[in-house]
Structure formats: C-alpha cells, structure tokens
N, C-alpha and C positions, 0 to 999 in steps of 0.2 A: 487367556490373554490374546489380544488381537494380533494378527499377523504383522511382522515387520515388513516394510515395503520391499526391501532388497530380496526377500525370500519368495516373492510372488512371481508366478509365471505370467505370460503375456495376457492370458484370459482374465486372470485374477487382477492384474494391474488395471485393465480396462474397466472391470467391475468396480474396483476401488475408486478409480478416477471419476466414474459416473456417479458414484455415491457422493464424493466430495463436491462435484459441481452441482448436483441436485441439492445438497445441503446448503451450499452458498446461496443458491437461488431462493430456497425456502426460508432460510434464516433472514435473508435480506428483505423478503416480502412480508413475512409474518412476524418477524422478531424472534430472538432466541427463546424467550420464555414461552411464547405462544406456539412454538413448533414442537411437534411430537415426532418421535422416530418413525412412526407410521406415515406421517406426511412426507418425509424424505424418501422412505421406501417406495411410496406410491409414485413419486416423480421419477425415481431411479429405476422403476419397474423391477423391483426385487422384493423378496419377502422381508418382513421386519427383522427376522433372525439373521438374515444375511449380513446386515449392517454390523451386527455384533461379532461377526467373524473378522472384521477389519478394524473395529473401533470398540473401545471398552464401554463407552456410554456417550450420551449426547454432549457432555462437557468435552470429552476427548475428541469427538468429531469436530466441535467448534475450534478447538486449539489447532487441530491438524489443518483445518480450512485456512486459518490465518497464516500458519506456517507456509503452506503451499502457495498462497497468493503472494506473500512477500517474497518468497524464493523465486517465483516466476518473474516478478517485476525486477528484482535485482539481478538475476541471471541474464535477462535481456539487456539490462542497462550495462552491465560489465562487458558484455560482448560488443555492444554498439558504441561504447565510449572508448574502448581500447585504442582505436585508430585516431582519436582526436588529440592533437598535441597541446593546443591552447587550453590551459586549465580552467579559465572562465567559461570557455565554450563548452567544456564538459558539463559544468553546472547547468548551463542553459539548455543543453541537449537533454540532461536528466529531467529538467522541468518539462520539456516536450514529451518525453517518454512517460512521465507521471500523468500528464493530461491525456495522452493517447491511451494509456492503459485504462484509466477511469472511464473514458468515453466508450471504449470498445468492450468494457466489462462493467456495465453499470451496477449489476447486483454485487459484484465483488467490491466495487467502490463504496456502495452503500453500506455493506457489511463492515468494511474497514474503517470508514469515516464516521458513520452514524451509530451503527449497532455497537461498535467497539467501546463507546463511552457510555452506554446505557445500562451496563450491568455491574455496578460497583461491588455488589456482593460476590460476583464471580471472581473479582480480583482479591477479595478478602479470602476466598477459598483457595485461590491459586496465586499467592503473592509474587511468585517469580514470573507470572504470565504478563508479558508486555510485548506483543508481537512486533510493534513498530520499532523496537530497539535496533534491529539489524538495519532497517531502513534509515533510521536517524544516524547510526554509526557510519553508514556508507556516505550519506550526504555530508556528514561532518568531515570525513576524510577528503571528499572533493573540495570542501571549503578550505580546509587546512592546507591542502596541496596548492590551491590557487594563491593562498597567502604566502606560504613558504617559498614558492617559486617566483614571488614578487610580481605576479600578474595583477594583483590588487594590493592595496596598502596593508600594513600590519594592523589587523583588528582581531577581536576575539572570535575564533572560528565557531565556538559554541553559540555565541550570540548571533552570528551570521546564519548558522544552521537553523536556529529558532525563528529568525525573521523569515527566511525562505520557506520553511515548513509551515509556519503560521499563515503565510500568504496563500500557499497551495491548499492548505486545509480549509481556510475560510472560503476560498474560491470554489472548491469542489463541494463544500457543504451547501453553499448558496445555490449552486447548479443542481444538486440533488434534491433540495428541499423546495425549490420554487420553479416556476415556469419561465423565469427570466433567461434570456439568451445571453450567454457569457462569451466575450471575445477573449479566448485563451491566448491568442498571439499578442494582443495588446497588454495583457497582464504579464506575460513573459518578457516583453520588451520593456515594460515598466520596471520589472525587477532587475533586468540587465542594466538599465540606465542608472538605477540607484547603486548597483554594485560598482559600476564603472566610475560614476561621477559623484556619488554621495548626495547630500542634501544642500550643499552650498549653492548660493545664488551665483550664477555665472555673470561675468562682467557685462555681457550684452543684455542681460535681463534686468540690470539695475536701472 
C-alpha cells in the first residue's frame, strides 16, 4: 500500500511532490493513456519502483494529481478571499485567481480542463471520481452567499455557478487549444457586468 502523505518525512514529501508534478506535466503533454509510469519516473529522476512506494498505480497517481491541483487552487482562494467583504467582489476575485492559476500552471490547466473529459472509461471504473466537485461547491457557496446577502438579486445559485464555470471553462479551453490571444480581464469584466446588470437593455441604449 502506498504511503499516506501525513506519515512522510520531509525528504519523502519532496520526492512525492516531485513525482506528482512530473506526472502532471507528462499526463498533460502525452495524455493519460499514452503515459507510462517509466515516463513519469524519468522526468522525476527516480526509479520506476519508487513511484509505487507512494502510489498504488497510474490510476491512483492521476487521482492524486487532480486532488492536489484542486486543493492548491482552493486553499489559495480561501486565503485571498477571506479579507474581501463584498460578496460579488469575492466571485470576481475568484475568477481572477482561476485565470492566474491556469496561466501560471499551464500543464495543470490542460490536465484539469482537457484531459479530465477525455477518459470516459476512467469514470466508469471510478464512478465517485469527479475532482472538480470541490471547486464547483466552493463557487456555488460564493454565488449563494452573494445572493443571500442581497448583493445581487434572487436567482438560482446553481444556475449562476453553471454560467460562470461554463464561461471560464470555455475561455480556458480556447486559450489552451489555440494560439488566439485571450483578454482575460475583458472576460472577467463582462461576467461582472452580467452579474450586476443582467441582460436587460438599459434606457440609454434604447
């Protein structure tokens, strides 16, 4: 059985972290199915067998990669949003953090956004595996908080979460899959405008 993270000493923690980051990079570049444990071991500069000291198999390694990416994003968000009082500004800052994370961690973004949806048989094998659930729950809480505090009108928080996540997902997929330059600030401002003002035509626009 692979080691539990809490039982690792500092040297082993660093080794495990190196394996995870190497796996993220290789999975993102080669795809999960085309990746061998030996490919990851080579990038991490460890023996193939060393990986099995920390992870049960390639499936387990992929699951842990997703868990740690989502945890890193949400831990950072919780820390940086805690001092923001305006509930809508929290949502907008979360969008900023989402973009910043993806831009600064392109392989992680590619793995989460593109690779995640390319292995339907993986989900058949692991029906409880849906790593973005924690992300969606956090965003849903931000939306519900903004609605309940009357910073925005009463709408379905589930629908608002879907609209925001869909916008971010499409934007980052376009950015990852093409050479098109994306104006992330413009997209965030557009989402903010829709949240604040909806889709009604303003009097001065008629």
